[in-house]
DOZA-194611 format. One record per residue (C-alpha): x negated, y, z negated; residue in three letters; residue number from 1. Coordinates in steps of 0.25 Angstrom, whole numbers. Each point is the difference from the previous one (the first is absolute). Example, Ala and Ser with C-alpha at 12.3 -4.5 7.8 and 13.67 -1.06 7.14 Angstrom:
! DOZA-194611
((-49 -18 -31) 'ALA' 1);
((-6 14 2) 'SER' 2);
***
This chain:
! DOZA-194611
((70 -73 -18) 'UNK' 1);
((5 -4 -13) 'UNK' 2);
((0 -14 -4) 'UNK' 3);
((13 -6 -4) 'UNK' 4);
((3 -10 -10) 'UNK' 5);
((13 -7 -7) 'UNK' 6);
((0 -9 -11) 'UNK' 7);
((8 -5 -12) 'UNK' 8);
((-8 10 -9) 'UNK' 9);
((-4 14 -1) 'UNK' 10);
((-15 -6 -5) 'UNK' 11);
((0 -12 11) 'UNK' 12);
((4 12 11) 'UNK' 13);
((-12 8 -4) 'UNK' 14);
((-10 -13 -2) 'UNK' 15);
((3 -5 14) 'UNK' 16);
((-2 13 6) 'UNK' 17);
((-14 1 -7) 'UNK' 18);
((-3 -13 5) 'UNK' 19);
((5 4 15) 'UNK' 20);
((-8 12 0) 'UNK' 21);
((-13 -8 -7) 'UNK' 22);
((-2 12 -11) 'UNK' 23);
((7 5 -14) 'UNK' 24);
((-2 15 3) 'UNK' 25);
((15 1 5) 'UNK' 26);
((10 10 2) 'UNK' 27);
((13 -4 2) 'UNK' 28);
((16 1 -2) 'UNK' 29);
((10 -8 -5) 'UNK' 30);
((16 -2 5) 'UNK' 31);
((9 -9 -9) 'UNK' 32);
((8 -10 10) 'UNK' 33);
((13 -3 -4) 'UNK' 34);
((2 -15 3) 'UNK' 35);
((14 -6 7) 'UNK' 36);
((9 -9 -8) 'UNK' 37);
((-9 -12 -2) 'UNK' 38);
((-13 9 0) 'UNK' 39);
((-8 6 -9) 'UNK' 40);
((-5 15 1) 'UNK' 41);
((-14 1 5) 'UNK' 42);
((-11 12 2) 'UNK' 43);
((-6 5 11) 'UNK' 44);
((-14 4 1) 'UNK' 45);
((-5 11 9) 'UNK' 46);
((-15 -1 -2) 'UNK' 47);
((-12 7 6) 'UNK' 48);
((-16 -1 -5) 'UNK' 49);
((-7 11 -4) 'UNK' 50);
((-11 -3 13) 'UNK' 51);
((14 1 9) 'UNK' 52);
((3 14 -8) 'UNK' 53);
((-17 4 1) 'UNK' 54);
((2 -3 16) 'UNK' 55);
((13 7 2) 'UNK' 56);
((-4 13 -6) 'UNK' 57);
((-12 0 8) 'UNK' 58);
((8 -3 15) 'UNK' 59);
((9 10 -5) 'UNK' 60);
((-11 12 -1) 'UNK' 61);
((-7 -6 11) 'UNK' 62);
((13 4 8) 'UNK' 63);
((0 14 -6) 'UNK' 64);
((-15 4 2) 'UNK' 65);
((1 -6 14) 'UNK' 66);
((10 10 3) 'UNK' 67);
((-9 11 -3) 'UNK' 68);
((-11 -4 9) 'UNK' 69);
((-9 -3 -12) 'UNK' 70);
((-9 -14 -1) 'UNK' 71);
((1 -6 -13) 'UNK' 72);
((-7 -13 -7) 'UNK' 73);
((6 -3 -14) 'UNK' 74);
((-8 -7 -13) 'UNK' 75);
((11 -8 -7) 'UNK' 76);
((1 -4 -15) 'UNK' 77);
((11 -5 -11) 'UNK' 78);
((-5 3 -13) 'UNK' 79);
((10 0 -13) 'UNK' 80);
((12 -1 10) 'UNK' 81);
((-6 12 8) 'UNK' 82);
((0 0 13) 'UNK' 83);
((-12 9 4) 'UNK' 84);
((-1 4 16) 'UNK' 85);
((-13 7 3) 'UNK' 86);
((-1 7 14) 'UNK' 87);
((-12 3 7) 'UNK' 88);
((5 8 13) 'UNK' 89);
((-9 10 10) 'UNK' 90);
((9 11 -5) 'UNK' 91);
((2 -2 -15) 'UNK' 92);
((6 16 -3) 'UNK' 93);
((12 -4 8) 'UNK' 94);
((3 -11 -8) 'UNK' 95);
((-3 7 -13) 'UNK' 96);
((6 14 4) 'UNK' 97);
((0 12 -10) 'UNK' 98);
((-3 -4 -15) 'UNK' 99);
((3 -14 3) 'UNK' 100);
((16 3 5) 'UNK' 101);
((-2 -9 13) 'UNK' 102);
((-5 -12 -9) 'UNK' 103);
((11 2 -9) 'UNK' 104);
((10 -1 12) 'UNK' 105);
((-6 -12 7) 'UNK' 106);
((2 -6 -15) 'UNK' 107);
((14 2 -2) 'UNK' 108);
((3 -4 14) 'UNK' 109);
((-6 -13 -3) 'UNK' 110);
((8 -1 -14) 'UNK' 111);
((13 2 9) 'UNK' 112);
((-3 -9 12) 'UNK' 113);
((-2 -11 -12) 'UNK' 114);
((12 4 -7) 'UNK' 115);
((8 -1 13) 'UNK' 116);
((-8 -13 6) 'UNK' 117);
((0 -8 -13) 'UNK' 118);
((7 8 -12) 'UNK' 119);
((-13 -1 -8) 'UNK' 120);
((-8 12 -7) 'UNK' 121);
((-14 -2 0) 'UNK' 122);
((-11 8 -6) 'UNK' 123);
((-7 6 12) 'UNK' 124);
((-14 6 0) 'UNK' 125);
((-5 7 14) 'UNK' 126);
((-12 7 1) 'UNK' 127);
((-8 6 11) 'UNK' 128);
((-15 -4 -1) 'UNK' 129);
((-3 6 -13) 'UNK' 130);
((10 10 -1) 'UNK' 131);
((6 -2 -14) 'UNK' 132);
((-13 -2 -6) 'UNK' 133);
((-5 14 6) 'UNK' 134);
((13 8 -2) 'UNK' 135);
((0 -6 -16) 'UNK' 136);
((-17 4 -2) 'UNK' 137);
((5 13 8) 'UNK' 138);
((11 3 -10) 'UNK' 139);
((-6 -3 -13) 'UNK' 140);
((-11 9 3) 'UNK' 141);
((11 11 3) 'UNK' 142);
((5 -3 -13) 'UNK' 143);
((-13 -1 -7) 'UNK' 144);
((-4 14 7) 'UNK' 145);
((13 7 -4) 'UNK' 146);
((1 -6 -14) 'UNK' 147);
((-14 6 -2) 'UNK' 148);
((6 15 3) 'UNK' 149);
((13 -1 -7) 'UNK' 150);
((-8 -4 -13) 'UNK' 151);
((-10 12 3) 'UNK' 152);
((11 8 6) 'UNK' 153);
((11 -3 -13) 'UNK' 154);
((9 3 14) 'UNK' 155);
((9 -12 5) 'UNK' 156);
((0 -4 14) 'UNK' 157);
((10 -7 9) 'UNK' 158);
((-4 -10 11) 'UNK' 159);
((6 -1 13) 'UNK' 160);
((12 -9 3) 'UNK' 161);
((-5 -15 -2) 'UNK' 162);
((6 -14 0) 'UNK' 163);
((2 -9 -11) 'UNK' 164);
((-14 -9 2) 'UNK' 165);
((-7 13 2) 'UNK' 166);
((6 7 -13) 'UNK' 167);
((-4 -13 -7) 'UNK' 168);
((-15 1 4) 'UNK' 169);
((-2 14 -6) 'UNK' 170);
((9 -3 -12) 'UNK' 171);
((-9 -14 -3) 'UNK' 172);
((-13 9 3) 'UNK' 173);
((5 12 -9) 'UNK' 174);
((4 -10 -10) 'UNK' 175);
((-12 1 -10) 'UNK' 176);
((-4 14 5) 'UNK' 177);
((-3 9 -13) 'UNK' 178);
((7 13 1) 'UNK' 179);
((10 -3 9) 'UNK' 180);
((15 -6 3) 'UNK' 181);
((6 -5 13) 'UNK' 182);
((14 1 1) 'UNK' 183);
((9 -4 15) 'UNK' 184);
((11 11 3) 'UNK' 185);
((11 2 12) 'UNK' 186);
((7 -10 7) 'UNK' 187);
((-3 -9 12) 'UNK' 188);
((-6 1 10) 'UNK' 189);
((-6 13 -8) 'UNK' 190);
((-4 -5 -12) 'UNK' 191);
((-12 5 -4) 'UNK' 192);
((-10 2 -13) 'UNK' 193);
((-4 11 -8) 'UNK' 194);
((-13 0 -8) 'UNK' 195);
((2 5 -12) 'UNK' 196);
((-10 8 -11) 'UNK' 197);
((0 -8 -13) 'UNK' 198);
***
């Protein structure tokens, strides 16, 4: 639950919230309270600390994953305001889903929960063991292999639909690849990359 503080100025309210939460890393919402006849206005701040948000993410994920009858352990960190949660389970494929769709859905659910409970929009990165790193390596290998074919045959290649993160991996990998260029086409969720011969 958020910590609620009221003070005469917004700065005082925010500082008081940081003191109560023992950290400078907080999300907060403000509300201006109009004073009565002889009272000036005050500011109310509802604040939640980064560690509390991370704990809430873990708790919510645990609830969802328990309902799937999957055992899970978490490794968490907060770097550059990104809340990273890596899950280790007895059934990783259920948590990942086809092309990472379940993992993406879990991320969406967590973001929605934090928005409803705290009205905040933190950056969240969920991973299952080393799935994302493996997926990046697989996409990069695919990109290079197809780019070589396109360069040799001078025939454009249309890749399968991908999410924005995966498309960015392909674009980045081929940005300096001689003889080909990449372009995204289509509308979400059916957006894909075309590797073009130059």
